[in-house]
N, C-alpha and C positions, 0 to 999 in steps of 0.2 A: 515514582518509578524507581525500582531497585538499581543499584550500581551495576554497570555492565549490561543493562538492558536498553533496548531502543524501541521506537515505534515504527512499525511498517504500515504503510497505507496503500490502498488500491483504489484507483478511480479510472474513469474513461479519459483518454487523452483528447484534448480539444483539437489537436492537429491531425491525429490519425483515426480517431473514433474507436480505437482498440483499448482494452483494459490494460493498465500498466500498474505494476507493483514496485514500490520503492521503499528504501529504509531511510528514515529521517535521521541524519547525523547532525545533532545540534552543534552549532559553532562552525559548521562547514557550509560553504555555498551549496545551494540545492543542485547545482550543476555537477557536484562531486558525489552526490548520493548514489549508492548502488541502485540500479533500476533494471526491471525486466518487463518487456512488452509481450503480451500474449497475442497469439494469432486468432483472428475471428472476433466477433462482437458479442458472443455469449459470455455471461458471467462465469469466470473460471471456477472450477470446483475447489473445495478445500484441499483435496489431494494435489491438484495442479498448482495451487498457491504454495503449498509446502515444497513441491519440487522446485518451483521458481526461487523460493528463499534459499534452498540448499544450493542452487546454482550460484547464488550471490554470496554464499558463505555464512548464512544465518539459519537458525532453527527457532521454532516457537518455544517460548518459556513454558514450564510446566503449568498446566491449567489455562493456557492462553485461549481466548475466544475472540472471534471476530465481532466487532460492533460496527453498526452502520450509522452514518450521520447524513442528514440531508442538507444541502447547501443550494445556492442558486448562482447562475452565471452572472446576473446583475444583482448585487446585494440590495435588499430592501424592495425589490420589484416582484410582487406576487405573481406577475404574468411571465416572469423569467423562466427559462428552462431549468429543470432541477438537475443538480449534480449529486450523485451518491458516492460517498467516500467510506470505505471500510478500513478499519484499523485493528491491529493486534500487537501484542508485546512479543519481541524476539530478542535473541542474544546471538553473539557470534558462535558459529559451530566450533566444537572442540576438535582437537587433533585426530 
């Protein structure tokens, strides 16, 4: 990853059932990561994700695309509910 860039991720909160977007700041406790929770349970559009990032002070890097990863609630259990995690590369918004 290029200097000055970060990974943003989006997943469904286990506690609220809503999609949440956060910027992973390596070296910082996850409780300090900027986070945005969407209203409703529908997957947020790319435009809505962009607005959320702007609210947090970040923008997509040039050419950034969302990638989706599949995980599970219980690691290694094929019967476990699936978690979908989206990620993209972002940078801090300029002045």
